[in-house]
C-alpha positions as CSV (number, residue, x, y, z in Angstrom):
1,M,69.4,189.4,-57.8
2,K,69.1,186.5,-60.0
3,I,67.1,183.3,-59.3
4,T,67.4,180.3,-61.3
5,G,66.6,176.8,-60.4
6,A,70.0,176.0,-59.0
7,T,69.3,178.8,-56.2
8,R,68.5,177.6,-52.8
9,I,66.1,179.3,-50.3
10,I,66.6,180.7,-47.0
11,G,63.8,182.0,-44.9
12,I,62.3,183.2,-41.4
13,F,59.2,181.2,-39.7
14,G,57.1,183.5,-37.3
15,D,53.7,184.3,-36.4
16,P,53.1,187.6,-37.2
17,I,55.5,187.8,-39.6
18,E,54.7,191.1,-41.4
19,H,56.9,193.2,-38.8
20,T,60.3,191.4,-39.9
21,L,63.3,193.0,-41.3
22,S,65.2,189.9,-41.8
23,P,64.4,189.4,-45.6
24,A,65.7,193.2,-46.2
25,I,69.2,192.6,-44.2
26,Q,69.7,188.6,-45.8
27,N,69.1,189.7,-49.2
28,A,71.5,192.7,-48.9
29,A,74.1,190.4,-47.3
30,I,73.3,187.8,-49.9
31,E,73.9,190.6,-52.7
32,E,76.9,191.6,-51.2
33,S,78.4,188.4,-51.1
34,G,77.4,187.0,-54.3
35,V,75.9,183.9,-53.1
36,D,73.4,181.7,-54.7
37,L,70.7,182.1,-52.0
38,V,67.4,184.3,-51.4
39,Y,65.4,184.7,-48.0
40,V,61.8,184.6,-48.2
41,P,59.2,185.1,-45.0
42,F,57.0,182.5,-44.0
43,H,54.0,183.0,-42.1
44,V,53.7,179.7,-40.0
45,T,51.5,179.5,-37.2
46,A,51.8,176.9,-34.2
47,D,49.9,174.4,-35.6
48,G,51.6,174.5,-39.2
49,L,55.3,174.3,-37.5
50,K,55.7,170.8,-37.8
51,A,54.9,170.8,-41.4
52,A,56.7,174.2,-41.9
53,V,60.0,172.4,-40.7
54,N,59.5,169.5,-42.7
55,G,59.3,171.2,-45.7
56,I,62.9,172.6,-44.9
57,R,64.2,168.9,-46.1
58,A,61.2,168.8,-48.4
59,L,62.0,171.8,-50.5
60,D,66.0,171.0,-49.7
61,M,66.1,174.9,-48.2
62,A,69.6,175.7,-47.0
63,G,67.9,176.7,-43.6
64,V,66.0,179.1,-41.6
65,N,65.5,181.7,-38.9
66,V,62.9,181.0,-36.4
67,T,61.0,184.1,-34.7
68,I,58.3,184.8,-32.2
69,P,56.3,182.6,-31.1
70,H,58.3,179.4,-32.1
71,K,61.9,179.4,-30.7
72,E,61.6,177.2,-27.8
73,R,58.8,174.8,-29.4
74,V,60.9,174.2,-32.3
75,V,63.8,172.7,-30.3
76,K,62.0,169.4,-30.2
77,L,61.3,169.3,-34.0
78,L,65.4,169.0,-34.9
79,D,67.4,166.3,-35.6
80,D,70.1,168.2,-33.5
81,V,70.6,171.1,-31.3
82,D,73.9,172.8,-30.6
83,P,75.2,172.5,-27.0
84,L,74.5,176.7,-27.0
85,A,70.8,176.4,-28.0
86,S,70.3,173.4,-25.9
87,L,71.4,175.0,-22.9
88,I,69.6,178.3,-23.6
89,G,66.4,176.3,-24.4
90,A,65.7,178.0,-27.8
91,V,66.8,177.8,-31.5
92,N,66.4,180.9,-34.1
93,T,68.5,179.5,-36.7
94,I,68.0,176.4,-38.2
95,V,70.9,174.9,-40.9
96,N,69.9,172.0,-43.1
97,V,73.1,169.6,-43.7
98,E,72.0,167.2,-46.4
99,G,68.8,166.6,-44.6
100,R,69.6,166.8,-41.4
101,L,68.2,169.7,-39.2
102,I,70.8,171.6,-36.7
103,G,69.2,174.4,-34.3
104,Y,71.7,177.2,-33.0
105,N,71.2,180.4,-31.2
106,T,72.7,183.8,-32.5
107,D,70.1,186.0,-30.2
108,G,72.4,186.3,-27.0
109,Y,75.4,187.3,-29.4
110,G,73.8,189.4,-31.4
111,Y,72.6,191.0,-28.2
112,V,75.4,191.5,-26.2
113,E,77.5,192.4,-29.2
114,S,75.5,195.1,-30.1
115,L,74.7,196.6,-26.3
116,K,78.6,196.4,-26.4
117,E,78.7,198.2,-29.4
118,D,76.4,200.7,-28.9
119,T,76.7,201.6,-25.1
120,G,79.9,200.3,-24.0
121,F,77.8,197.9,-21.5
122,T,79.3,195.1,-19.7
123,A,77.3,192.6,-17.5
124,E,80.0,192.0,-15.0
125,G,79.0,193.4,-11.7
126,K,75.9,195.0,-12.8
127,N,72.0,194.6,-11.7
128,V,69.8,193.6,-14.8
129,V,66.0,193.5,-14.9
130,V,65.0,191.6,-18.2
131,I,60.9,191.7,-18.7
132,G,59.4,188.8,-20.4
133,A,60.1,185.1,-20.5
134,G,60.3,183.9,-23.9
135,G,62.8,182.9,-26.3
136,A,64.9,186.1,-26.6
137,A,64.8,186.3,-23.0
138,R,66.3,182.9,-22.8
139,A,68.9,183.8,-24.8
140,I,69.7,187.1,-22.9
141,L,69.7,185.6,-19.8
142,Y,71.8,182.9,-20.3
143,T,74.5,185.3,-22.4
144,L,74.9,187.5,-19.5
145,M,75.5,184.9,-16.9
146,R,77.2,182.2,-18.7
147,E,80.8,183.4,-17.5
148,R,81.0,183.4,-13.8
149,S,83.5,185.3,-13.8
150,A,82.0,188.1,-15.7
151,S,78.2,187.4,-14.7
152,A,76.0,190.1,-13.6
153,R,75.7,190.5,-10.4
154,S,72.0,190.1,-9.9
155,I,69.2,189.7,-12.7
156,I,65.4,190.2,-12.0
157,L,63.3,188.4,-14.5
158,A,59.7,190.1,-14.6
159,N,56.9,188.5,-16.6
160,R,53.3,189.0,-16.7
161,T,52.6,185.4,-16.2
162,Y,54.7,185.0,-13.1
163,D,54.9,181.0,-13.0
164,R,56.5,181.1,-16.6
165,A,59.4,183.4,-15.1
166,K,59.5,181.2,-12.2
167,R,59.9,178.1,-13.9
168,L,62.7,180.2,-16.5
169,A,64.2,181.0,-13.4
170,K,64.5,178.0,-11.4
171,E,65.9,175.8,-14.8
172,F,68.7,178.6,-15.2
173,K,69.6,178.3,-11.8
174,K,70.4,174.8,-12.2
175,K,72.2,174.9,-15.2
176,L,74.6,178.3,-13.7
177,P,74.5,177.7,-10.0
178,W,76.3,181.1,-9.5
179,A,73.4,183.0,-11.2
180,Q,71.6,185.4,-8.6
181,L,68.5,184.9,-10.7
182,E,65.1,186.1,-9.3
183,A,61.7,186.0,-10.7
184,V,58.9,188.5,-10.0
185,R,55.5,189.5,-11.5
186,L,55.6,192.3,-13.9
187,D,53.7,194.5,-11.8
188,A,56.2,193.9,-8.6
189,V,59.4,195.0,-10.5
190,Y,59.0,198.7,-9.2
191,P,61.7,198.5,-6.2
192,Y,64.3,196.7,-8.3
193,M,64.3,199.7,-10.8
194,D,66.0,201.7,-8.2
195,D,69.6,200.3,-8.6
196,A,69.4,199.1,-12.1
197,H,72.1,199.2,-15.1
198,L,70.1,197.9,-17.5
199,V,66.7,197.2,-18.3
200,V,65.9,195.6,-21.2
201,N,62.5,194.7,-22.8
202,T,62.3,191.2,-24.6
203,T,58.7,191.0,-25.3
204,S,56.5,191.7,-28.7
205,L,55.5,195.3,-26.8
206,G,56.1,198.2,-28.5
207,M,56.0,196.3,-32.0
208,M,54.8,198.4,-34.7
209,A,54.3,201.3,-32.6
210,Q,52.3,199.2,-29.9
211,S,52.1,200.5,-26.4
212,A,55.1,200.1,-24.1
213,P,55.6,197.8,-21.4
214,D,54.4,199.6,-18.1
215,L,57.6,200.4,-16.1
216,P,58.6,203.1,-13.8
217,I,61.2,204.6,-16.1
218,E,61.4,208.0,-13.3
219,R,62.7,205.4,-10.6
220,L,66.2,204.4,-12.7
221,P,69.4,205.9,-11.8
222,E,70.6,208.6,-14.5
223,T,73.4,206.2,-15.6
224,A,71.1,203.2,-16.4
225,I,70.6,202.2,-20.0
226,V,67.0,201.0,-21.4
227,S,67.4,198.4,-24.2
228,D,64.5,196.9,-26.3
229,V,65.0,194.2,-28.8
230,V,61.8,195.3,-30.5
231,Y,63.3,197.3,-33.6
232,R,60.1,198.6,-35.3
233,P,59.5,201.1,-34.6
234,L,63.4,202.3,-34.0
235,E,62.5,204.0,-31.2
236,T,59.8,202.4,-29.1
237,A,57.6,203.8,-26.9
238,L,59.7,202.8,-24.0
239,L,62.7,203.9,-25.5
240,K,61.2,207.6,-26.2
241,K,60.1,207.4,-22.5
242,A,63.6,206.8,-21.3
243,A,65.2,209.4,-23.8
244,Q,62.7,212.1,-22.2
245,R,64.2,211.2,-18.9
246,G,67.8,211.7,-20.5
247,L,68.8,208.2,-20.1
248,K,70.8,206.0,-22.4
249,T,68.9,203.7,-24.9
250,H,69.7,200.7,-27.1
251,S,67.1,199.8,-29.8
252,G,66.7,196.2,-31.1
253,L,68.2,196.9,-34.6
254,G,71.7,196.2,-33.8
255,M,70.7,192.7,-32.3
256,L,68.7,192.0,-35.3
257,V,71.6,192.9,-37.5
258,H,74.6,190.9,-35.5
259,Q,72.3,188.0,-34.9
260,G,71.3,187.8,-38.6
261,A,75.3,188.1,-39.5
262,L,75.9,184.8,-37.5
263,S,73.0,183.2,-39.1
264,F,74.2,183.9,-42.5
265,E,77.6,182.6,-41.7
266,L,76.3,179.3,-40.0
267,W,73.9,178.9,-43.6
268,T,77.0,179.9,-45.9
269,L,79.9,177.6,-43.7
270,A,80.3,174.9,-46.3
271,L,80.9,177.5,-49.4
272,F,83.9,177.8,-50.7
273,P,85.2,180.5,-50.9
274,R,83.6,181.2,-47.4
275,P,81.8,184.7,-47.3
276,T,82.0,187.0,-44.2
277,A,78.5,188.5,-43.4
278,P,78.6,192.2,-44.7
279,I,77.3,193.7,-41.3
280,Q,77.4,197.3,-42.7
281,A,75.7,196.5,-45.4
282,M,72.9,194.7,-43.2
283,R,72.5,197.7,-41.5
284,R,72.0,199.8,-44.1
285,A,69.2,197.5,-45.7
286,A,67.7,197.8,-42.3
287,L,67.9,201.5,-41.7
288,K,66.5,202.1,-45.6
289,A,63.5,199.6,-44.6
290,L,62.8,201.5,-41.6
291,G,62.9,204.9,-43.5
292,S,65.9,206.0,-41.7
293,S,68.7,207.8,-42.6
294,E,71.0,207.1,-39.5
């Protein structure tokens, strides 16, 4: 990769940031497409978020991704927010358009596209259990319910902090009146596992080989899918437990690649000719970074 005075920076803000594979997949996309960009990770704490966002303008960066724990807080720091991201209430991609910072959310699209590609799952008429109530949960919840005719039959939102889950459920019921959405404490999720078609962990539990969320996988039907947005490791403790039970599993790698591809296309929207995100090159780069040959 050749870096000159004309090379523009894109990057990712997060805390922690050491786990991220986004530099690997985005720099692979940059090299494959031949665009004059470079992607860099930035460790940004909550106290430094406002200054970091202002730095996008100051450094004339093309944009950034935003990861945990900033996806919700960053919304108020932007000049404009895409209608979809506004409805979701979280931003994971910022584009700098001549000093004007615009927020987007590519997480929901990335998750659903990956889930369908890897497992064939569609939400219509299904029972879903979502673990967590942060930015990733917001994007996934909204995407699973946004179209009334194709909405999940029911979604149980389980979180360790019940009040947070309850507030999120109330907010989304106003936005999507047809949504069958119920908030419960994480330790009260057990009976809802019996007829769940999909269980998805949207929290960071399991990252870097941490322990998995304490879920009664043994109660799930044999046809259920267990999904985890965590991608490092590729097979989290939760997915390993589900696989041992013989259940179909879905890792966070596909979501990372698909949401990253859409982010890449947003940052390069004004280029001519406009590049298409090289998804396979991005996937290969992610697997290489994980030390996997899949």
